[in-house]
Every structure is written in C-alpha cells, then in structure tokens.
C-alpha positions in Angstrom: -0.1 -0.3 -0.1 1.5 3.2 -1.2 1.8 6.3 1.5 2.8 9.9 1.7 6.4 10.2 3.0 7.0 13.4 5.1 10.6 14.3 5.4 11.8 16.0 8.6 15.1 17.7 9.6 15.8 16.0 12.9 14.7 12.9 14.9 12.8 15.0 17.5 10.9 16.9 14.9 10.0 13.4 13.2 8.6 12.4 16.6 6.7 15.4 17.4 5.2 15.8 13.9 3.9 12.1 14.0 2.3 12.8 17.2 0.8 15.8 16.4 -0.7 14.5 13.2 -1.8 11.3 14.1 -5.5 10.5 14.3 -5.1 6.6 15.1 -2.0 6.3 17.1 1.5 6.1 16.4 3.5 3.2 15.1 7.3 3.7 15.9 9.6 1.7 13.7 13.3 1.5 13.0 15.9 0.4 10.5 19.2 -0.3 11.8 18.8 2.1 14.4 17.3 5.0 12.3 14.0 5.8 13.6 10.6 6.3 11.7 6.9 6.5 12.4 3.8 5.3 10.5 0.6 6.9 11.2 -2.9 7.7 9.7 -4.7 11.1 9.1 -7.5 11.8 6.8 -7.9 8.3 5.7 -4.4 8.4 4.3 -1.3 6.3 5.5 1.6 8.6 6.3 5.3 7.8 7.0 7.4 10.4 8.9 11.2 10.2 8.6 14.0 12.1 9.4 17.0 13.2 7.3 18.9 14.1 10.6 20.6 17.4 9.0 22.4 17.5 5.7 22.6 14.0 4.2 24.4 15.5 1.2 27.2 17.8 0.8 29.3 19.7 -1.9 32.7 18.0 -2.6 35.1 18.3 -5.5 34.2 15.8 -8.3 37.8 14.5 -8.7 39.5 14.4 -5.3 43.2 14.1 -5.9 45.8 12.9 -3.5 47.3 16.1 -3.3 45.3 19.7 -2.6 45.1 21.8 -5.4 43.4 25.4 -6.3 41.4 26.6 -7.7 38.5 23.9 -7.9 35.2 24.7 -8.9 33.9 21.6 -10.4 31.8 20.4 -7.5 29.4 17.9 -6.7 26.6 17.0 -4.3 27.9 13.7 -2.6 26.3 11.7 0.3 27.4 13.0 3.6 28.3 9.3 4.8 31.2 9.6 2.5 33.1 12.0 4.1 35.4 11.2 6.9 33.7 10.8 10.5 30.2 10.9 9.2 29.6 7.2 8.3 27.1 7.3 11.4 24.7 9.3 8.9 24.5 6.4 6.3 21.5 4.4 8.3 19.4 7.4 8.2 20.2 7.9 4.3 19.3 4.1 3.8 16.1 4.4 5.7 15.0 7.4 3.6 16.0 5.7 0.4 14.1 2.4 1.3 11.2 4.3 2.4 10.9 6.6 -0.6 10.6 3.5 -2.8 7.0 2.8 -1.2 5.8 6.4 -1.5 3.3 7.9 -3.6 3.9 11.4 -3.0 6.3 13.6 -0.7 6.0 16.6 2.0 9.0 18.6 3.1 8.5 19.4 6.7 12.1 20.7 7.6 12.7 24.0 9.1 11.2 26.7 7.1 14.4 28.5 6.5 17.1 28.3 3.7 19.2 25.2 5.1 16.0 23.5 5.8 14.9 23.8 2.4 17.9 22.6 0.9 18.2 19.6 3.2 14.7 18.6 1.9 15.1 19.4 -1.7 18.5 17.3 -1.9 16.8 14.4 0.0 13.8 14.7 -2.6 15.9 14.9 -5.6 18.8 12.8 -5.0 17.2 9.9 -3.0 13.2 10.0 -3.7 14.0 11.1 -7.5 11.3 14.1 -7.6 11.2 17.6 -7.2 7.5 17.7 -7.0 6.4 18.1 -3.1 4.3 19.7 -1.0 5.9 22.3 1.8 4.9 22.6 5.3 5.4 26.0 7.0 5.5 26.4 10.8 7.1 28.3 13.7 6.7 26.0 16.5 6.4 22.3 17.1 3.2 22.5 19.1 0.2 20.1 17.8 -2.1 23.1 16.7 0.6 24.6 14.5 2.0 21.6 13.0 -1.7 20.4 12.3 -2.2 24.1 10.5 0.8 23.5 8.5 0.0 20.2 7.2 -3.7 21.1 6.4 -2.4 24.3 4.8 0.8 22.8 3.1 1.9 24.7 0.0 1.3 22.3 -3.3 5.1 22.9 -4.2 8.3 23.4 -2.7 9.8 26.9 -1.7 12.1 27.2 -4.6 13.0 30.6 -4.3 14.5 29.8 -0.8 16.3 26.5 -2.1 17.7 28.6 -5.0 19.3 31.1 -2.4 20.2 28.2 -0.2 22.3 26.2 -3.0 23.7 29.6 -4.1 25.0 30.1 -0.8 26.4 26.5 -0.2 28.0 26.9 -3.6 29.7 30.0 -2.5 30.6 29.1 0.8 32.3 26.1 -0.8 34.2 28.0 -3.6 35.8 30.7 -1.1 36.0 28.4 1.8 37.8 25.8 0.3 39.9 27.5 -2.4 40.8 30.1 -0.1 41.9 27.7 2.8 43.7 25.6 0.5 45.7 28.8 -0.8 46.6 29.7 2.5 47.9 26.3 3.8 49.8 25.5 0.5 51.5 29.0 0.8 52.7 27.8 4.2 53.7 24.4 3.1 55.7 25.9 -0.2 57.9 27.9 2.1 59.0 24.7 4.5 55.9 25.4 7.1 52.7 23.1 7.9 49.6 23.9 9.6 46.0 24.0 8.5 45.1 27.2 8.1 41.5 28.5 6.9 39.8 31.6 5.8 36.6 32.3 4.0 33.9 34.6 2.5 32.9 35.6 5.9 35.4 34.4 8.3 38.2 36.6 6.7 36.4 40.1 7.0 35.4 39.2 10.4 38.9 38.5 11.6 40.1 41.7 10.0 37.3 43.6 11.9 38.9 42.1 15.2 42.4 42.8 14.3 41.6 46.5 13.1 40.5 46.8 16.7 43.4 45.1 18.1 45.5 47.4 16.2 43.8 50.4 17.5 44.2 49.2 21.0 47.9 48.5 20.3 48.3 52.0 18.9 46.7 53.8 21.6 48.7 56.3 23.6 47.1 56.9 27.2 46.8 60.9 28.1 46.6 61.7 31.6 43.3 63.7 33.0 42.1 64.8 36.2 38.5 64.7 37.8 37.3 66.5 40.8 35.0 64.7 43.4 33.2 66.4 46.3 32.3 64.5 49.3 29.8 66.7 51.5 26.8 66.4 53.8 23.3 68.0 53.7 21.2 67.8 56.9 23.1 64.7 57.8 23.0 63.0 54.6 25.9 62.2 52.6 26.2 63.2 49.0 28.8 62.9 46.2 29.1 65.4 43.3 31.3 65.6 40.5 32.9 69.1 39.0 30.7 70.0 36.1 33.9 70.2 33.8 34.2 66.9 33.8 38.0 66.2 32.6 41.0 68.6 33.6 43.8 68.2 31.3 46.1 69.9 33.1 47.1 69.1 36.8 47.3 72.8 37.8 43.7 73.6 37.0 42.4 70.9 38.8 44.6 71.9 42.1 43.5 75.6 41.5 39.8 74.5 41.7 40.5 72.4 45.0 42.4 75.4 46.5 39.7 78.0 45.9 37.2 75.5 47.4 39.4 74.7 50.6 37.4 75.7 53.6 34.5 77.3 52.0 30.9 76.1 52.5 28.8 74.9 49.9 25.4 75.7 48.9 22.7 73.5 46.9 22.1 75.7 43.9 19.8 74.1 41.9 17.5 70.7 42.0 16.1 69.6 38.6 13.8 66.7 38.2 12.8 65.3 34.8 10.4 62.1 34.4 11.4 59.9 31.6 9.4 57.3 29.9 11.1 53.8 29.1 9.4 51.7 26.6 9.4 48.1 27.1 11.9 45.9 25.2 11.2 44.5 21.9 10.9 40.7 21.5 13.8 38.8 20.8 15.3 38.0 17.3 18.3 35.7 17.4 21.3 38.2 17.5 19.4 40.1 20.4 18.9 36.9 22.3 22.6 35.8 21.9 23.7 39.1 23.1 21.5 39.2 26.3 22.6 35.5 26.9 25.9 36.4 26.6 25.8 39.6 28.8 23.6 37.7 31.5 25.0 34.1 31.6 28.3 34.2 29.6 26.8 32.0 26.9 28.6 31.8 23.6 26.6 32.8 20.5 26.7 29.3 19.3 25.7 27.7 23.0 22.8 30.0 23.0 21.6 28.9 19.5 22.2 25.2 20.5 20.2 25.7 23.6 17.6 27.4 22.0 17.3 25.1 19.3 16.7 22.3 21.9 14.1 24.2 23.5 12.4 24.6 20.0 12.5 20.8 19.6 11.0 20.3 22.8 8.1 22.6 21.4 8.7 25.2 24.4 9.7 28.1 21.8 9.2 29.3 18.4 11.8 28.7 15.8 14.7 30.7 17.0 16.9 31.2 13.8 14.7 34.7 13.1 15.7 38.1 12.3 12.1 39.3 13.3 11.3 41.4 16.4 7.8 41.3 15.9 4.9 39.2 17.3 1.9 38.7 14.8 -1.5 38.4 16.5 -2.0 35.0 14.7 0.2 33.5 17.3 -2.4 33.7 19.7 -1.4 36.2 22.7 -3.9 35.4 25.0 -3.5 31.8 24.6 0.1 31.8 25.0 -0.1 33.9 28.4 -3.0 31.8 29.7 -0.8 28.6 29.2 2.1 30.5 30.9 -0.1 31.3 33.8 -0.5 27.5 34.4 3.2 27.5 35.1 4.0 28.4 38.9 7.0 30.7 38.2 4.9 32.9 35.6 1.5 32.7 37.3 1.4 36.1 38.8 2.9 38.0 36.3 0.7 36.3 33.5 -2.7 37.1 35.5 -1.8 41.1 35.7 -1.5 41.0 31.8 -4.4 38.9 31.4 -6.3 41.5 33.6 -5.5 44.4 31.0 -8.1 43.0 28.7 -6.1 44.3 25.5 -2.9 42.7 24.7 -0.7 44.4 22.3 3.2 43.8 22.3 6.0 46.3 21.5 7.1 45.5 18.3 10.7 46.2 17.0 11.8 47.3 13.6 13.2 43.9 12.4 11.2 41.8 10.3 11.8 38.3 8.9 9.3 36.7 6.1 9.6 33.2 7.2 9.4 33.7 11.0 8.2 36.1 13.8 10.1 36.9 16.8 11.1 34.5 19.3 8.3 33.5 21.7 7.2 30.9 24.4 4.6 28.4 23.3 3.1 28.1 26.7 3.9 24.4 26.7 4.8 23.3 30.2 8.5 21.9 30.4 8.8 18.5 31.6 12.5 18.4 32.4 15.3 21.3 31.9 18.9 21.3 32.9 20.3 24.5 34.5 21.3 26.0 30.7 17.9 25.4 29.3 16.1 26.5 32.3 17.8 30.1 32.5 17.2 30.6 28.6 13.6 29.3 28.8 13.0 32.0 31.5 14.9 34.8 29.8 12.5 34.1 26.6 9.6 34.0 28.7 10.3 37.1 30.7 11.2 39.1 27.6 8.0 38.0 26.0 6.0 39.1 29.0 7.5 42.5 29.4 6.9 43.3 25.5 3.1 43.3 26.4 3.7 45.7 29.9 3.6 49.3 30.0 6.3 52.0 29.5 8.4 52.2 33.1 8.6 55.7 34.5 11.9 57.0 36.1 12.8 60.1 37.5 16.4 61.8 36.6 17.5 64.2 39.4 20.2 66.6 38.8 21.4 68.6 42.0 23.8 71.4 41.4 26.3 72.4 44.2 28.1 75.7 44.3 31.3 76.3 46.4 32.9 79.7 46.0 31.8 79.7 42.6 32.9 76.3 41.5 30.1 74.0 40.1 29.5 70.5 40.9 26.6 68.0 40.2 25.2 65.1 41.7 23.1 63.0 39.8 20.6 60.1 40.6 17.6 58.1 39.2 14.5 56.6 40.8 12.1 54.2 39.1 8.7 55.6 39.8 6.4 53.3 38.0 8.1 49.9 37.1 5.8 48.9 34.4 7.7 46.4 32.1 10.7 46.4 34.5 8.6 44.0 37.0 8.1 41.4 34.2 11.9 41.4 33.3 13.3 42.0 36.9 15.3 38.8 37.2 17.3 39.9 34.3 17.0 43.6 34.7 20.3 45.6 34.5 19.1 49.2 35.1 19.8 50.1 38.7 18.4 53.1 40.9 20.8 55.6 42.1 18.9 57.2 45.0 19.9 61.1 46.3 18.8 62.4 49.6 15.8 64.7 49.6 17.5 68.1 48.9 16.2 71.4 48.3 17.6 74.3 46.6 19.5 76.5 49.1 20.3 74.0 51.4 23.7 74.1 53.0 26.4 71.5 52.2 29.1 70.9 54.7 32.2 70.0 52.4 34.1 67.0 54.0 36.6 66.4 51.5 37.3 67.6 47.7 39.9 65.2 46.0 41.6 64.9 42.6 41.2 61.8 40.7 44.1 61.0 38.6 42.9 58.8 35.4 44.1 58.3 31.9 42.3 58.0 28.6 41.4 54.2 27.9 41.9 52.6 24.5 38.7 51.1 22.6 37.3 48.4 24.3 38.0 44.9 22.8 34.9 43.4 21.1 33.2 40.7 23.0 31.3 37.8 21.2 28.2 39.9 21.8 29.3 43.1 20.3 31.1 41.7 17.3 27.9 39.7 16.6 26.3 43.0 16.4 28.9 44.5 14.3 28.7 41.6 11.8 25.1 42.1 11.6 25.1 45.7 10.9 27.9 45.2 8.4 25.9 42.3 6.5 28.4 39.7 7.2 26.9 36.5 7.4 23.4 35.4 8.6 21.6 35.0 11.7 22.0 31.4 11.3 26.0 31.2 10.4 27.7 34.2 12.5 27.7 32.0 15.8 29.4 29.4 14.0 32.0 31.8 12.0 32.9 33.0 15.6 33.5 29.5 17.0 35.6 28.6 13.7 38.0 31.7 14.7 38.6 30.3 18.3 38.9 26.8 16.7 41.6 28.0 14.3 43.6 29.7 17.1 43.1 33.0 15.4 41.3 34.5 18.4 41.2 33.9 22.3 39.5 35.1 25.4 36.1 36.3 26.4 37.3 40.0 25.4 38.4 39.0 22.2 42.3 39.1 21.4 43.8 38.2 18.0 46.5 35.9 18.5 49.7 36.2 16.7 48.8 33.7 14.3 45.5 35.6 13.5 47.5 38.8 12.9 49.9 37.3 10.9 47.2 35.9 8.5 45.4 39.5 8.2 48.5 41.4 7.8 49.5 39.1 4.9 46.4 39.0 3.2 45.8 42.8 3.7 49.4 43.2 2.2 49.0 41.0 -1.1 45.5 40.1 -1.4 42.9 42.4 0.3 40.0 41.2 -1.6 40.0 38.1 0.3 39.2 40.4 3.4 36.9 42.7 1.7 33.8 43.6 3.9 32.3 45.1 0.7 32.5 42.1 -1.5 31.0 39.9 1.4 28.4 42.3 1.7 27.5 42.5 -1.9 27.3 38.5 -2.3 24.9 38.6 1.0 22.6 41.1 -1.2 22.9 38.8 -4.3 21.5 35.8 -2.1 18.6 37.9 -0.8 17.8 39.3 -4.4 17.8 35.5 -5.4 15.3 34.5 -2.7 13.2 37.6 -3.6 13.1 36.5 -7.3 15.2 39.3 -8.5 18.3 37.4 -9.7 19.2 34.1 -11.0 21.5 31.8 -8.8 23.5 30.4 -11.9 24.5 34.0 -12.7 25.4 34.8 -9.5 27.4 31.7 -8.7 29.0 31.9 -12.3 29.9 35.7 -11.2 31.3 34.8 -8.2 33.8 32.1 -9.6 34.9 34.8 -12.1 35.7 36.9 -9.3 37.3 34.5 -7.3 39.6 33.2 -10.0 41.0 36.8 -10.2 41.7 36.8 -6.3 43.3 33.6 -6.7 45.5 34.4 -9.4 46.7 37.6 -7.7 47.0 35.2 -4.5 49.3 33.2 -6.6 51.7 35.6 -7.6 52.3 36.5 -4.0 52.3 32.9 -2.6 55.7 33.0 -1.2 55.7 36.3 0.1 52.2 35.2 2.2 53.5 31.8 3.3 56.9 33.4 4.5 55.1 36.3 6.5 52.8 33.8 8.1 55.4 30.9 8.8 57.3 32.3 12.1 53.8 32.9 13.6 52.6 29.5 13.0 55.9 27.7 14.3 55.2 30.0 17.5 51.6 29.0 17.6 52.4 25.4 17.1 54.8 25.4 19.9 52.4 26.8 22.3 49.5 24.3 21.0 51.9 21.1 21.6 54.0 22.0 24.4 52.8 20.1 27.4 55.4 21.2 29.9 58.6 20.3 31.5 59.5 16.4 31.2 59.2 14.9 34.5 61.5 12.2 33.9 64.7 14.0 32.8 63.8 17.7 33.9 65.7 18.9 30.4 63.5 18.4 27.7 60.0 19.7 27.3 57.1 17.3 26.7 55.8 17.9 23.3 52.8 16.4 20.9 54.4 14.8 18.0 53.1 13.6 14.6 54.9 10.6 13.3 55.8 11.0 9.9 56.4 7.2 9.6 53.3 6.0 11.1 51.1 8.8 10.9 50.1 8.5 14.6 50.4 11.1 17.4 51.7 10.7 20.8 53.6 13.1 23.5 57.4 12.5 23.4 60.2 14.4 25.4 62.1 16.9 23.3 65.6 15.5 24.9 65.0 12.6 22.8 67.0 10.1 22.3 68.6 10.9 25.8 65.1 10.6 26.9 62.6 8.4 25.7 59.7 9.3 28.1 56.7 9.2 26.0 52.7 9.1 26.4 50.0 7.6 23.9 47.2 10.2 22.9 43.7 9.5 21.2 44.4 9.4 17.4 40.7 10.9 16.5 39.5 14.4 17.1 41.1 17.9 17.1 43.9 18.2 20.2 45.4 20.8 21.7 47.3 21.8 25.2 45.1 24.3 26.9 46.4 26.8 29.7 44.8 24.9 32.4 47.1 22.9 34.5 47.0 19.8 36.0 47.9 19.4 39.6 51.2 17.9 38.9 51.9 21.2 36.8 51.7 19.7 33.2 49.5 21.3 30.6 45.8 19.8 30.3 45.1 18.4 26.7 41.7 19.1 25.1 40.2 16.4 22.8 37.4 17.9 20.4 35.6 14.9 18.3 32.8 15.8 16.4 29.2 15.2 17.7 30.9 14.7 21.5 31.5 16.9 24.2 35.2 18.1 24.5 37.3 16.7 27.2 40.3 17.4 29.1 43.2 14.8 30.5 46.7 14.7 32.0 48.9 12.6 29.9 50.8 11.7 33.2 48.0 11.0 35.6 44.9 10.3 32.8 41.6 11.7 32.9 40.3 10.2 36.4 43.1 11.8 38.2 42.4 15.3 37.2 38.9 15.2 38.0 39.2 13.3 41.1 41.8 16.1 42.3 39.6 18.9 40.8 36.5 17.3 42.8 38.7 16.9 46.0 39.9 20.9 45.8 36.3 22.1 45.3 35.3 19.8 48.4 38.1 21.3 50.6 37.5 24.8 49.4 33.6 24.3 50.3 34.6 22.9 53.9 36.7 26.0 54.8 34.8 28.2 57.2 33.9 31.6 55.5 35.4 34.8 57.1 33.1 37.3 58.5 33.0 40.6 56.5 33.6 43.8 58.8 
C-alpha cells in the first residue's frame, strides 16, 4: 500500500510531527537504529522520517591525493562518504528504502534556507522527484503542525532553495579554495599547519584585528577629575565638578585650592521624568547578545540551547531576524498557558487582567518567522542552561506586553565659592515592564537624599582623581555579533559558527576577544598582498545577491558564475604572492604550533619539554620528550579528533590536553595521570574549599 512520505530535518521533529498529526495512534519503527513513524490522517497512510540534518554535502568531483586550487568542479555527495560521518548512512538508507514505497512527498524541514536545501536534496537525489508539498511552521506544537499540514503549499519553496544552493556553492568556492591557498602557501616555504579563511571568516577576523591594532597603537593621556564629598542635613552626597575632565593638573589643583575651607550650597535641583518603552521581542542576535551578557553563554551555545527548546516545543523557531509578534500566534492563549506554570502565574494574571494585549514591536522583520516567543507548553525537565534561557525568553515575552516604565532623573547642583559641582540620581517611579523583566534587569536606581535648593552643604572633602584615557574596548562575542549584523556579514544562523571557527583555528582567544599572533599574521599578509579576500564590501555584496535570489530578482546560476569569475581573479593574484604570504605567516605558525603542542617540562629527565608529536612514519600522534634520544619518555594520545594543549594545568604542573571530536563534548586529561586523576583531584579541591569556614566581613 502506498503512503505519503513526510521528510523532517531532525529525529526529535519527526517524533513530534508524527504525534501531532496522528489520528489513530503512532507506530514507531526503525531500520538499523534509524527511527521512523507510521500514522494515519484523513484516511491516508503517512510515514514520517528524519533526514538528521544534511544528508548531502558539496565536494569536488575528482578528489586528488594532493590539494590544488582553484577548484570549481563540485557535486553533491552523500554525507556518509565524508570522513567521520559514516554514522549518517543508516538515516540515508532509511529514507531511501521508505521513498521506494511512497506515492507523494511532503517537506517538513525547518522553514528556512538550510531546511529547504536539506529537503530538496533528499527529494531530488534519494526520492528522485522535485515535486512535493511544503509545510511551514514556527513552532512544534500540535495546533501549529496540524495547521501547517492542512495548509501545506502545493509545491516546494524554490526561491529559498535557490538562495540556499547559491550560498552553499559560494561558501564552498571561497572557503575551500582560499583555505587551500593559505595552507599551501605555508607548505611551499617549508611550514605546515592547516589554515583557513572564507567569505565571511576573513572579513570578520579583519574587523577584530583592526580593533586589536587600534588598542596597541593607543597612547594614554592623563587627565584629572574632581570629586566633592559633602553632607546635607546629615545625609551624605557625592558630586563631580561640572567641567568633567581637566587636562592640566594645575587647573584641577587650583579648583581645590579655591574650595578649601569654603561652605557649599545647593544651587539647583532639577527633576525630569522619563518614559522607558518595553523591550522588543527577541530576534536571534538580540537573544545571543543578552544571553552572553547575563550568563556568559557563547552565541553558538545560546543557539544550541534555543534549538533544543524549540525541538521540545517550548519556544518558536529561534533562527529568525524578526522582532515582531503577529496576532496570529495567539497572545492570550500563550499567556493563559504560561499562567499555569507557577514561576510565571502572578505576572501572567496581571497581563490577562489588562483586557487588551498589544506587544511592543521592533523594527526588524523576517518573512519566514516571527520573533522568538514561548509556546506556553509546560517544560517537563530542563537542565540548568535550558532553564535559564527559557526563563529569559518568557520574561522578555511578558515584558513586551507591559506598560512603559517611568523613571525620574534628578540633578543636584552644588556651588562652592563659585565652583560648580553636580550629583545625579535616578529613581524608578512606575516599574511598568521592569516588573516583568526583573530577574534579568540591569537598570539600577541611584537614590539621592531629599535635597532642596538653598540647603547648606558641609564640604567634608574635595579630592583630585588622577585618570587616563582608555583604549577602545575589545570586542566581546556579543558586540562583534552586532557589528557583523550591522555590516551584513553572514546570516543570523551562521555568525555564531563563524566566531566558533575563529576560536577553533587559534586566530582569536579570550572572552574579551584578543587576536592571536597567528590571526594577526594571516590578516597582515592578506591585507598586504591580497586584500580582496578580507573585503567587507565584497562579502556584503554577495549577501545582497543571495537576498535578491530569494526574492526572485536575480538568477542563481548568474550569481554563482559571477562569484567564480571574481574568485579566479583573487586566486590568480594570490598565486603571484604565494611565497611572500607563506613566509610572513610561517614564524607565527611555528610559535603557535609550539604553544599548542608544549605540554610542559619532562618529569623524567627534567631537561626536555614534553611535546605533542606527529609521526611521519606511522601517521600517529603521541607525547614525547624533546630531549630524545637521551630521554625516551612518551605517552599515547587519542588518534581521533582535534587536540591541543590548554592553558589550564593539572595538579602535577603539566598542561591539560583538550580533545574535541565531532558530535561529542570536549574533554580534558593529563598525560601523566589520565582523565580520572585530574577529575578526582579537581573534585577534592572543590570539596576542601567548600568545607573551609568563611571569614566574617567587617
């Protein structure tokens, strides 16, 4: 008997869609560990199967033993043929066998560029068709999924597919060719290290390096500020001289001299009320920035957590640029459901009592999805990270429906022998939306004592504060994300991954982002010999091209061919300066390689250093002493995954080695004592620290 094959993006989505659409129960089946579901709806048999993300990737047609560039002859190949991705074959085979018995198809992957491409490749390469319906939904709740099924488009969303295909080709062309060019330039001058850059990665690193350069070139200039400490009717007050900065010390001392021994008087009290509008609903970038500021979660971590909340039907689709909540989502219904959760009950009841529910709307829109909002579904079990992000999203959602907050600004002027000082305070008069966002509110009150014009001010002390001008602030992951968005670099879904890659490559480090010597060397060399690679303008123009493809204004083939011509010219120029580029990067790579591979002083001989060594004979890696052959001390290493020595030390003094394997959490270990020793010692140290009595603060 034939059936409709409904293709989803991830296993969790397949399960939710099957249970939402089933009218006569759900039959869960599996093939070699890959699950699928058989259901009936409207008298029809439906099979729901997961594609588990991309089942196809772009790769060059004729892979040679050695790298070469330029390469533009590419084709879509099954993901399982890629190294480390063989696990995806069972999902590929599962879809393939189920497609054979299907009479028609539905794409129910995430409604965005990536989801559209995932479904399109599955349909055309495995199911041998380009004819399918398209479900569109923003949440994985039952009502939304039923509506999406009933109102599915009769054909695929080809404008999104075309834009997605263009993006994949451009990212492959630029990423692979430029990364190979960089790596081979180093190899041709006797160095070896896998380097990378790309269409968005290069310009982003240049932005960070420019800021690094500004900071290094910054020359601090001293200045002085004057602060008055006084008392009005027994109440302390602190005020600053209205001039602010004094660039000459003598001038500041002159002010202090004129004020010495002189009484003060309140010369003015000015009160101004301000109305603060509620915050707009979250788009992905704003959520990532707020999450970073509040919890320290990286943009990638925030996106991963948000995706897990979406898959549990707790929030709407997170990869959105919209800051607007349309009435169609059902404001009252969601808030009513949220009121059933003890943590939000009181606040939700206050909103429901208002009668009219109208959210604050932001300026940013997204044709595919609304702003991020909670569905009202009650969470069953959340880990600490999920709970924090979920509560943040709910409180932001509630705050958007509340009244503006009213705050009073107070400026108190103080006159001391003709010298003018000012104290500033701010007090919340009507909390409005601040009550709903209180757990995450970073706006503080500064309360001044009740002072009236003409009050005498007893001057207790006037001091000169010596300061100096500060360099520009370093970018954080939150601020560079905003900069990338403003400049049109990457997309809402890719920016977090770009930053993650820059960290992985060793080009940047730390929370307040520092560009490493390796990152600087790469940018300086490209800036000098081939600046087109790191051109913000070029990248922005391609982003606009892909938006035009999605809106039907431009043709994918023309854009891809144009990008190929552009890149051929860039690579030809790179080839001319290949030796110079490699030479300028070589020393930085050697230094970075030493940092990444130096485990610490050899405990056996005490003379050499323990280093991560890659054997050219066996192809294996291990840790050995640099004093070899006089010292043969060595330790085995995992042979799979990316490894590097971290700045964290074991209790024995050796650097901990970090192992990152695709699809698994990173883990650290000590070569001398192993993984368990380090974890036990760390646990014992925390226990000992917690047992120590705390000293009373005086």
